[in-house]
C-alpha positions in Angstrom: 50.0 1.7 37.0 46.8 -0.3 37.0 43.8 1.6 35.6 40.9 1.9 38.0 38.6 0.7 35.1 39.0 -1.8 32.3 41.1 -0.7 29.4 40.3 -2.1 25.9 40.7 -1.4 22.2 37.2 -1.0 20.7 36.1 -3.7 18.3 34.6 -1.2 15.9 38.1 0.4 15.4 40.9 -2.1 15.4 43.5 0.7 14.7 42.6 2.7 17.8 44.8 2.7 20.9 43.5 1.0 24.0 41.7 3.4 26.4 39.9 3.3 29.7 36.3 2.3 28.9 37.4 2.3 25.2 37.1 6.1 25.3 33.3 6.0 25.3 32.5 5.6 28.9 33.0 7.1 32.4 34.9 5.3 35.1 32.8 4.9 38.3 34.0 4.6 41.8 33.4 0.9 41.9 35.8 0.5 38.9 33.2 -0.2 36.4 32.5 1.6 33.1 29.3 3.6 32.6 29.1 3.3 28.9 27.8 6.0 26.6 24.4 5.2 25.0 24.9 2.8 22.2 27.9 1.0 23.7 28.2 -2.1 25.9 30.7 -4.5 27.4 32.9 -4.4 30.5 35.1 -1.8 28.8 32.4 -0.4 26.5 34.3 -2.1 23.7 31.2 -3.3 21.9 28.5 -1.4 20.0 24.9 -2.1 20.9 22.4 -3.3 18.4 18.8 -1.9 18.0 16.3 -3.2 20.5 12.8 -2.6 21.5 10.6 -3.6 24.5 9.5 -6.5 22.4 10.8 -10.0 21.7 9.3 -12.6 19.4 9.6 -15.6 21.7 8.9 -15.0 25.4 6.2 -16.6 27.4 4.0 -14.7 29.7 5.2 -14.7 33.3 4.4 -12.8 36.5 7.7 -11.0 36.2 6.8 -9.4 32.9 4.7 -6.2 32.7 1.1 -7.1 32.7 1.8 -10.8 32.7 1.9 -10.5 28.9 3.8 -12.5 26.3 6.4 -11.0 23.9 7.6 -8.6 26.6 11.2 -8.4 27.8 11.9 -9.4 31.4 11.9 -6.5 33.9 15.5 -7.2 34.8 16.6 -6.9 31.2 15.3 -3.5 29.8 15.8 -4.4 26.2 16.4 -7.4 24.0 18.7 -6.7 21.1 17.5 -7.9 17.6 14.3 -9.0 19.2 15.7 -12.5 19.8 15.6 -13.2 16.1 19.0 -12.0 15.0 22.7 -11.8 15.7 24.3 -8.5 16.8 27.4 -7.4 15.0 29.3 -5.7 17.8 31.7 -3.9 15.4 28.9 -2.2 13.4 26.0 -2.3 15.9 23.7 -3.8 13.3 21.4 -6.9 13.5 21.8 -9.8 11.1 18.3 -11.1 11.1 17.6 -14.8 11.0 17.5 -15.2 7.2 17.2 -19.0 7.0 13.6 -18.5 5.9 13.7 -14.7 5.4 10.9 -14.3 7.9 12.2 -11.3 9.9 13.5 -7.9 9.0 13.8 -4.4 10.3 16.6 -2.7 12.2 15.8 -4.7 15.3 14.5 -7.8 13.4 11.1 -6.8 14.9 9.0 -7.0 11.8 7.6 -10.0 10.0 8.8 -9.9 6.4 6.5 -9.9 3.4 6.8 -12.1 0.4 9.3 -10.9 -2.2 9.3 -12.4 -5.7 12.9 -12.0 -6.7 13.0 -8.2 -6.3 9.3 -7.2 -6.1 7.6 -7.1 -2.8 4.1 -8.6 -2.8 4.6 -9.7 -6.5 4.5 -6.0 -7.5 0.7 -5.9 -6.9 0.5 -4.8 -3.3 2.4 -3.3 -0.4 3.8 -4.7 2.8 1.4 -3.6 5.6 1.1 -4.0 9.4 -1.9 -5.4 11.1 -2.7 -1.8 12.1 -2.7 -0.8 8.4 -5.0 -3.7 7.7 -7.4 -2.6 10.5 -7.5 1.0 9.1 -8.2 -0.4 5.7 -11.0 -2.6 6.8 -14.6 -1.3 7.1 -18.2 -2.2 6.8 -21.0 -0.2 5.1 -23.2 1.5 7.6 -27.0 1.9 7.3 -26.5 5.1 5.4 -24.0 3.6 3.0 -21.1 5.3 4.9 -17.9 3.6 6.0 -17.8 2.1 9.5 -14.2 1.2 10.4 -13.1 -1.7 12.6 -12.0 -1.0 16.1 -8.4 -1.7 16.9 -5.6 -0.8 19.3 -2.2 0.2 18.0 -0.9 -0.6 21.5 -1.4 -4.3 21.1 2.0 -6.1 20.6 1.2 -7.4 17.2 -0.2 -4.1 15.7 3.1 -3.0 14.2 5.2 -6.2 14.2 3.0 -8.6 12.2 2.9 -7.7 8.5 1.5 -9.1 5.3 0.7 -8.2 1.7 -2.1 -5.7 1.3 -3.0 -6.3 -2.3 -4.0 -3.7 -4.9 -7.8 -3.5 -5.3 -10.0 -2.4 -8.1 -11.7 0.9 -8.6 -15.0 0.9 -6.8 -17.4 2.8 -4.6 -14.7 4.6 -2.6 -12.0 4.9 -5.4 -9.6 2.3 -4.0 -6.0 2.3 -5.4 -5.8 1.2 -9.0 -3.2 0.8 -11.7 -3.4 0.0 -15.4 -2.0 -3.5 -14.6 -5.4 -4.2 -12.9 -7.2 -4.3 -16.3 -8.3 -7.8 -17.3 -10.8 -9.4 -19.5 -11.1 -10.1 -23.2 -13.8 -7.6 -24.2 -14.9 -5.7 -21.1 -11.4 -5.4 -19.6 -12.6 -4.5 -16.1 -10.6 -3.5 -13.1 -10.3 -6.4 -10.8 -8.5 -7.1 -7.5 -5.3 -8.9 -6.8 -5.5 -11.5 -4.1 -3.7 -14.2 -2.3 -0.9 -14.3 0.4 1.6 -13.0 -2.2 -0.8 -10.8 -4.3 0.1 -12.9 -7.3 -3.5 -14.1 -8.2 -5.8 -11.9 -10.3 -9.5 -12.2 -9.8 -11.5 -12.6 -13.0 -13.9 -9.8 -14.0 -17.5 -10.0 -12.6 -20.6 -8.2 -13.6 -24.2 -8.5 -14.6 -25.4 -11.2 -17.0 -25.8 -9.3 -20.3 -29.1 -11.3 -20.9 -30.8 -10.0 -17.8 -32.8 -6.7 -17.6 -31.2 -3.9 -15.7 -30.0 -0.3 -15.8 -27.3 0.6 -18.4 -24.3 2.8 -17.4 -24.9 6.4 -18.5 -22.1 9.0 -18.6 -22.3 12.6 -19.8 -19.6 14.9 -21.3 -19.8 18.6 -21.6 -18.0 20.4 -24.5 -18.2 24.1 -25.5 -16.3 25.0 -28.6 -16.6 26.4 -32.1 -13.4 24.8 -33.6 -10.9 22.0 -33.0 -11.5 18.6 -31.5 -11.0 16.7 -28.2 -9.7 13.2 -27.3 -11.7 10.6 -25.3 -10.4 7.3 -24.0 -11.8 4.5 -21.9 -9.8 2.1 -19.8 -6.5 3.5 -21.2 -7.5 2.5 -24.8 -5.0 3.7 -27.3 -5.2 5.5 -29.7 -8.0 7.7 -28.2 -11.2 8.6 -30.0 -10.8 12.0 -31.7 -14.1 13.9 -31.6 -14.4 17.1 -33.8 -16.4 20.0 -32.3 -19.0 19.8 -35.1 -19.6 16.0 -34.7 -23.3 14.9 -34.7 -24.6 12.0 -32.5 -23.8 9.4 -35.1 -20.2 10.6 -35.5 -19.5 10.6 -31.8 -21.0 7.1 -31.5 -18.8 5.8 -34.4 -15.6 7.3 -32.9 -16.3 5.9 -29.4 -17.0 2.4 -30.8 -13.6 2.4 -32.5 -12.0 2.2 -29.0 -10.8 -1.4 -28.3 -12.6 -1.4 -24.9 -16.0 -0.3 -26.2 -18.3 -2.4 -28.4 -21.6 -0.7 -28.4 -22.8 2.7 -27.1 -25.8 4.9 -27.8 -25.1 8.7 -28.0 -27.7 11.4 -27.6 -27.3 15.2 -27.2 -29.2 16.5 -24.2 -30.2 20.1 -23.3 -28.1 21.1 -20.3 -30.9 22.9 -18.4 -33.7 20.4 -18.5 -32.3 17.1 -19.9 -34.6 17.5 -22.9 -33.7 15.4 -26.0 -35.9 17.5 -28.3 -34.6 21.0 -28.1 -30.9 20.4 -28.9 -28.2 21.5 -31.3 -26.8 18.8 -33.6 -23.2 19.6 -32.9 -21.3 17.9 -30.0 -19.8 21.1 -28.6 -22.8 23.4 -28.7 -23.3 25.7 -25.8 -25.7 24.5 -23.1 -25.6 20.9 -24.2 -24.4 17.6 -22.9 -23.2 14.5 -24.7 -25.1 11.5 -23.1 -23.4 8.2 -23.6 -25.2 4.9 -22.8 -23.1 1.8 -22.6 -24.9 -1.2 -24.1 -22.2 -3.9 -24.0 -20.0 -3.1 -21.1 -21.5 -4.1 -17.7 -21.0 -3.5 -14.1 -19.6 -0.4 -12.3 -17.6 1.2 -15.1 -14.7 3.7 -14.8 -15.4 7.1 -16.2 -14.5 8.2 -19.7 -11.2 10.2 -19.7 -11.1 13.4 -21.8 
């Protein structure tokens, strides 16, 4: 006898027996199939592909919500693959338009970032949305605090448009850094990666060494009566090995053996009052600091690592 609703073999299972509504839908009184969520077709024989309320190419018309572009028509609740891919009805997955590798994501709803063979953003950044960029952008307020930009994550492009957010150097607010950010012949300073693909390294910048200014001063605290400790700067290897009994000259000599330091002055300072006069002549004396003044390395320097 004739079935009240369409009978089909589902395309996602070629070995299955034909069933009413492909076995994944209900037969309605008007002899149409009410498909289970995720299936489509007159007999529910197809799998649906991911979709959102967004489409890449759709002009603003009065029929669309808010008369805004990139919205699907009201009569079509969703657009599969965001109009930038082909739906595989057997698997329910989108094959995004890969002619220029511009789109990706389950629903082809994300702008792809640059990939250099296998490394996204040349290995020196991460793929970020416009919302990510907005959260990462700030100005310095009158008190030196961070004032972030205003943005709305509800705007259509906030989570769909993406680009490379490049690694940046260590600075005032401790931005992300990596050892690959070190550059320069002598100073080897942290610098930013830049460019659309994050493939360009900025050269080190800093104060002209022939101008008057304030030298970088860092202090170490060591309390010990035996042994030694290691100190390094900008990942220099091997580290400087400082014995507990070292005097100022010994500490200075060991630090200047590091490949990233050319010239420092070392003074022992009384912990309580910063006095250079009342001090012990061993590096790890109780109540004393090791004061290191950089004479050759310029700019905002990373801290010594002990």
